[in-house]
TORBA-760167 format. One record per residue (C-alpha): residue number from 1; chain; x, y, z negated. Coordinates in steps of 0.25 Angstrom, whole numbers, plus 2048, in hexadecimal, padded with zeros to 3 digits. Layout:
N
<i->NUM ch->A east->X north->Y up->Z>
...
# end
This chain:
250
<i->1 ch->A east->0D1 north->269 up->08E>
<i->2 ch->A east->0D9 north->26E up->09A>
<i->3 ch->A east->0D5 north->26E up->0A9>
<i->4 ch->A east->0DC north->273 up->0B6>
<i->5 ch->A east->0D4 north->27C up->0BF>
<i->6 ch->A east->0D7 north->281 up->0CD>
<i->7 ch->A east->0D7 north->290 up->0CD>
<i->8 ch->A east->0D8 north->298 up->0DA>
<i->9 ch->A east->0DB north->2A7 up->0DD>
<i->10 ch->A east->0E7 north->2A8 up->0D3>
<i->11 ch->A east->0F2 north->2B0 up->0DA>
<i->12 ch->A east->0FA north->2B6 up->0CF>
<i->13 ch->A east->0FD north->2B6 up->0C0>
<i->14 ch->A east->0F2 north->2C0 up->0BE>
<i->15 ch->A east->0E8 north->2B6 up->0C4>
<i->16 ch->A east->0ED north->2AB up->0BA>
<i->17 ch->A east->0EB north->2B5 up->0AF>
<i->18 ch->A east->0DD north->2B8 up->0B4>
<i->19 ch->A east->0D9 north->2A9 up->0B5>
<i->20 ch->A east->0DF north->2A7 up->0A7>
<i->21 ch->A east->0D7 north->2B2 up->0A1>
<i->22 ch->A east->0CA north->2B0 up->0A8>
<i->23 ch->A east->0C9 north->2A1 up->0A6>
<i->24 ch->A east->0CF north->2A2 up->098>
<i->25 ch->A east->0C2 north->2AA up->094>
<i->26 ch->A east->0B9 north->29E up->097>
<i->27 ch->A east->0B3 north->298 up->08B>
<i->28 ch->A east->0BB north->28B up->087>
<i->29 ch->A east->0C8 north->28E up->08E>
<i->30 ch->A east->0D4 north->28E up->086>
<i->31 ch->A east->0DF north->291 up->090>
<i->32 ch->A east->0E0 north->293 up->09F>
<i->33 ch->A east->0ED north->291 up->0A7>
<i->34 ch->A east->0EC north->296 up->0B6>
<i->35 ch->A east->0F6 north->293 up->0C0>
<i->36 ch->A east->0F6 north->29B up->0CD>
<i->37 ch->A east->100 north->292 up->0D4>
<i->38 ch->A east->0F7 north->285 up->0D3>
<i->39 ch->A east->0EA north->28C up->0D3>
<i->40 ch->A east->0E6 north->286 up->0C5>
<i->41 ch->A east->0E2 north->289 up->0B8>
<i->42 ch->A east->0E4 north->280 up->0AC>
<i->43 ch->A east->0D9 north->283 up->0A2>
<i->44 ch->A east->0D9 north->27E up->094>
<i->45 ch->A east->0CB north->27D up->08E>
<i->46 ch->A east->0C4 north->279 up->081>
<i->47 ch->A east->0BA north->271 up->089>
<i->48 ch->A east->0B6 north->26E up->097>
<i->49 ch->A east->0B2 north->27B up->09E>
<i->50 ch->A east->0A9 north->27B up->0AA>
<i->51 ch->A east->0B0 north->280 up->0B7>
<i->52 ch->A east->0A5 north->28A up->0B9>
<i->53 ch->A east->0A8 north->292 up->0AD>
<i->54 ch->A east->0B6 north->294 up->0B2>
<i->55 ch->A east->0B1 north->298 up->0C0>
<i->56 ch->A east->0A7 north->2A1 up->0BA>
<i->57 ch->A east->0B2 north->2A8 up->0B2>
<i->58 ch->A east->0BA north->2AA up->0BF>
<i->59 ch->A east->0AE north->2AF up->0C7>
<i->60 ch->A east->0B1 north->2BE up->0C5>
<i->61 ch->A east->0BF north->2BB up->0CB>
<i->62 ch->A east->0BC north->2B7 up->0DA>
<i->63 ch->A east->0CA north->2B3 up->0DE>
<i->64 ch->A east->0CB north->2A8 up->0D3>
<i->65 ch->A east->0C4 north->29A up->0D5>
<i->66 ch->A east->0C5 north->28F up->0CB>
<i->67 ch->A east->0C2 north->280 up->0CE>
<i->68 ch->A east->0C2 north->273 up->0C6>
<i->69 ch->A east->0CE north->26A up->0C5>
<i->70 ch->A east->0C7 north->260 up->0CF>
<i->71 ch->A east->0C6 north->26A up->0DA>
<i->72 ch->A east->0D5 north->26E up->0D7>
<i->73 ch->A east->0D9 north->260 up->0D8>
<i->74 ch->A east->0D2 north->25E up->0E5>
<i->75 ch->A east->0D9 north->26B up->0EA>
<i->76 ch->A east->0E6 north->265 up->0E5>
<i->77 ch->A east->0E4 north->258 up->0ED>
<i->78 ch->A east->0E0 north->25F up->0F9>
<i->79 ch->A east->0EC north->268 up->0F9>
<i->80 ch->A east->0F5 north->25B up->0F7>
<i->81 ch->A east->0EF north->255 up->103>
<i->82 ch->A east->0F1 north->262 up->10B>
<i->83 ch->A east->100 north->262 up->107>
<i->84 ch->A east->102 north->254 up->108>
<i->85 ch->A east->0FC north->24E up->114>
<i->86 ch->A east->105 north->242 up->114>
<i->87 ch->A east->102 north->234 up->115>
<i->88 ch->A east->0FD north->22B up->109>
<i->89 ch->A east->10B north->225 up->107>
<i->90 ch->A east->111 north->233 up->106>
<i->91 ch->A east->106 north->238 up->0FC>
<i->92 ch->A east->108 north->22C up->0F3>
<i->93 ch->A east->117 north->22B up->0F5>
<i->94 ch->A east->11A north->22E up->0E6>
<i->95 ch->A east->110 north->224 up->0E1>
<i->96 ch->A east->115 north->219 up->0EA>
<i->97 ch->A east->123 north->21C up->0E7>
<i->98 ch->A east->121 north->21B up->0D8>
<i->99 ch->A east->118 north->20E up->0D9>
<i->100 ch->A east->123 north->208 up->0E2>
<i->101 ch->A east->12E north->20B up->0D8>
<i->102 ch->A east->126 north->206 up->0CC>
<i->103 ch->A east->122 north->1F9 up->0D4>
<i->104 ch->A east->130 north->1F6 up->0D8>
<i->105 ch->A east->137 north->1F8 up->0CB>
<i->106 ch->A east->12B north->1F0 up->0C4>
<i->107 ch->A east->12D north->1E5 up->0CE>
<i->108 ch->A east->13C north->1E4 up->0CB>
<i->109 ch->A east->13B north->1E4 up->0BC>
<i->110 ch->A east->130 north->1D9 up->0BD>
<i->111 ch->A east->13A north->1CF up->0C1>
<i->112 ch->A east->140 north->1C6 up->0B5>
<i->113 ch->A east->14E north->1C5 up->0BC>
<i->114 ch->A east->150 north->1C3 up->0CB>
<i->115 ch->A east->148 north->1CD up->0D3>
<i->116 ch->A east->14A north->1C5 up->0DF>
<i->117 ch->A east->142 north->1B9 up->0DA>
<i->118 ch->A east->132 north->1BB up->0D9>
<i->119 ch->A east->131 north->1B0 up->0CE>
<i->120 ch->A east->138 north->1BA up->0C5>
<i->121 ch->A east->12D north->1C5 up->0C7>
<i->122 ch->A east->123 north->1C8 up->0BC>
<i->123 ch->A east->116 north->1CF up->0C1>
<i->124 ch->A east->113 north->1D2 up->0B3>
<i->125 ch->A east->120 north->1D9 up->0B1>
<i->126 ch->A east->11E north->1E1 up->0BE>
<i->127 ch->A east->111 north->1E6 up->0BA>
<i->128 ch->A east->116 north->1EA up->0AC>
<i->129 ch->A east->122 north->1F1 up->0B2>
<i->130 ch->A east->119 north->1F8 up->0BC>
<i->131 ch->A east->10F north->1FD up->0B2>
<i->132 ch->A east->11A north->202 up->0AA>
<i->133 ch->A east->120 north->20A up->0B5>
<i->134 ch->A east->113 north->20F up->0BA>
<i->135 ch->A east->10E north->215 up->0AE>
<i->136 ch->A east->11C north->21B up->0AA>
<i->137 ch->A east->11F north->221 up->0B7>
<i->138 ch->A east->111 north->226 up->0B9>
<i->139 ch->A east->111 north->22C up->0AB>
<i->140 ch->A east->11E north->233 up->0AE>
<i->141 ch->A east->119 north->23B up->0BA>
<i->142 ch->A east->10C north->23F up->0B2>
<i->143 ch->A east->115 north->244 up->0A7>
<i->144 ch->A east->11D north->24D up->0B1>
<i->145 ch->A east->111 north->256 up->0B1>
<i->146 ch->A east->107 north->251 up->0A6>
<i->147 ch->A east->0FE north->25D up->0A7>
<i->148 ch->A east->0FD north->25C up->0B7>
<i->149 ch->A east->0FA north->24D up->0B5>
<i->150 ch->A east->0EF north->250 up->0AB>
<i->151 ch->A east->0E8 north->25A up->0B3>
<i->152 ch->A east->0E8 north->251 up->0C0>
<i->153 ch->A east->0E4 north->245 up->0B8>
<i->154 ch->A east->0D8 north->24C up->0B2>
<i->155 ch->A east->0D3 north->24E up->0C0>
<i->156 ch->A east->0CF north->23F up->0C2>
<i->157 ch->A east->0D1 north->237 up->0B5>
<i->158 ch->A east->0C4 north->236 up->0AE>
<i->159 ch->A east->0CA north->237 up->0A0>
<i->160 ch->A east->0D3 north->242 up->0A3>
<i->161 ch->A east->0C8 north->24A up->0A9>
<i->162 ch->A east->0C1 north->24A up->09C>
<i->163 ch->A east->0CD north->24B up->093>
<i->164 ch->A east->0D9 north->252 up->09A>
<i->165 ch->A east->0E2 north->24E up->08F>
<i->166 ch->A east->0E2 north->240 up->094>
<i->167 ch->A east->0E9 north->244 up->0A0>
<i->168 ch->A east->0F5 north->248 up->097>
<i->169 ch->A east->0F4 north->23B up->08F>
<i->170 ch->A east->0F3 north->232 up->09B>
<i->171 ch->A east->102 north->232 up->09F>
<i->172 ch->A east->106 north->22E up->091>
<i->173 ch->A east->0FC north->222 up->092>
<i->174 ch->A east->103 north->21E up->09F>
<i->175 ch->A east->111 north->220 up->099>
<i->176 ch->A east->10D north->217 up->08D>
<i->177 ch->A east->107 north->20C up->096>
<i->178 ch->A east->114 north->20D up->09E>
<i->179 ch->A east->11D north->20B up->092>
<i->180 ch->A east->114 north->200 up->08C>
<i->181 ch->A east->115 north->1F8 up->099>
<i->182 ch->A east->124 north->1FB up->099>
<i->183 ch->A east->126 north->1F5 up->08B>
<i->184 ch->A east->11B north->1EB up->08D>
<i->185 ch->A east->114 north->1F0 up->081>
<i->186 ch->A east->107 north->1E9 up->07D>
<i->187 ch->A east->104 north->1E5 up->08C>
<i->188 ch->A east->0F5 north->1E2 up->089>
<i->189 ch->A east->0F2 north->1EF up->083>
<i->190 ch->A east->0FA north->1F7 up->08D>
<i->191 ch->A east->0F3 north->1F0 up->099>
<i->192 ch->A east->0E5 north->1F3 up->093>
<i->193 ch->A east->0E9 north->202 up->091>
<i->194 ch->A east->0EE north->202 up->09F>
<i->195 ch->A east->0E1 north->1FC up->0A5>
<i->196 ch->A east->0D8 north->206 up->09D>
<i->197 ch->A east->0E1 north->213 up->0A0>
<i->198 ch->A east->0E3 north->210 up->0AF>
<i->199 ch->A east->0D6 north->20A up->0B1>
<i->200 ch->A east->0CF north->216 up->0AB>
<i->201 ch->A east->0D8 north->21F up->0B3>
<i->202 ch->A east->0D5 north->218 up->0C0>
<i->203 ch->A east->0C6 north->21C up->0BF>
<i->204 ch->A east->0C9 north->22B up->0C0>
<i->205 ch->A east->0D2 north->228 up->0CC>
<i->206 ch->A east->0C8 north->21F up->0D3>
<i->207 ch->A east->0BC north->229 up->0D1>
<i->208 ch->A east->0C5 north->234 up->0D7>
<i->209 ch->A east->0C9 north->22C up->0E3>
<i->210 ch->A east->0BA north->227 up->0E5>
<i->211 ch->A east->0B6 north->236 up->0E4>
<i->212 ch->A east->0C1 north->23A up->0EE>
<i->213 ch->A east->0C6 north->244 up->0E5>
<i->214 ch->A east->0D3 north->24A up->0EB>
<i->215 ch->A east->0DB north->24C up->0DE>
<i->216 ch->A east->0E9 north->249 up->0DA>
<i->217 ch->A east->0ED north->23C up->0D4>
<i->218 ch->A east->0F4 north->23E up->0C6>
<i->219 ch->A east->0FB north->230 up->0C6>
<i->220 ch->A east->108 north->236 up->0C8>
<i->221 ch->A east->105 north->243 up->0C0>
<i->222 ch->A east->106 north->250 up->0C6>
<i->223 ch->A east->113 north->24E up->0CD>
<i->224 ch->A east->10E north->248 up->0DA>
<i->225 ch->A east->101 north->24D up->0E0>
<i->226 ch->A east->0FB north->240 up->0E4>
<i->227 ch->A east->0EC north->23F up->0E9>
<i->228 ch->A east->0E2 north->236 up->0E2>
<i->229 ch->A east->0DF north->229 up->0EA>
<i->230 ch->A east->0DD north->21A up->0E9>
<i->231 ch->A east->0EC north->21A up->0E6>
<i->232 ch->A east->0EA north->21F up->0D8>
<i->233 ch->A east->0DF north->215 up->0D6>
<i->234 ch->A east->0E8 north->20A up->0DA>
<i->235 ch->A east->0F3 north->20F up->0D1>
<i->236 ch->A east->0E9 north->20F up->0C5>
<i->237 ch->A east->0E3 north->202 up->0C8>
<i->238 ch->A east->0F0 north->1FB up->0CB>
<i->239 ch->A east->0F4 north->1FE up->0BC>
<i->240 ch->A east->0E7 north->1F9 up->0B7>
<i->241 ch->A east->0E8 north->1EC up->0C0>
<i->242 ch->A east->0F6 north->1E9 up->0BB>
<i->243 ch->A east->0F2 north->1EC up->0AC>
<i->244 ch->A east->0E6 north->1E2 up->0AE>
<i->245 ch->A east->0EF north->1D7 up->0B4>
<i->246 ch->A east->0FA north->1D9 up->0A8>
<i->247 ch->A east->0EF north->1D9 up->09E>
<i->248 ch->A east->0E9 north->1CC up->0A3>
<i->249 ch->A east->0F7 north->1C6 up->0A4>
<i->250 ch->A east->0FC north->1C9 up->096>
# end
């Protein structure tokens, strides 16, 4: 398994080598990749290793400190808030623009013929096209930095926390669902899978928001630094709701 930790005190390549050497000697560690620029260390290990063991290993070196990924995520979110004190609209502008484009295109393609006549509009076609666009576009942004997405996703998703590999698989699931909606492949099966995947994903999001964890939302991968909020909950539950409606209609 692989986890990302915050490591402070690194100022040069020699520091990176020291961190790599010291943490690499902890039993169960397979590899250590320090990064002084981002104050992180990506540690690959045979099994989950308690943070205390890494902290004990660094005790003789007072200038270095290591914290878990949750603390690192909180620091990221705090830095984001300090660097981006703008309004709610400015914060979620990328997400709103994407939703706007997907909604507009889905609405246009949902008309049978004349887009100026409401009678030609098909709600089912709209939802089918919207779901296709949503999953394909959102998976695209995750693929731009698959590793970054997986690390962010593991900060709140219940399954990715236990099995980090799921964070690498999830974008492929989204892409597959998007293509399934696009070609209308086995609608009932597609909607059932969507309900299960998005419903389960929303649990971790809801718990993070309720616990007021200030972590980055991974909905658009690691490309945009969006904070976790009720917007993410609405996004997941909207997909679940549409899938339920389509499942009951077919």
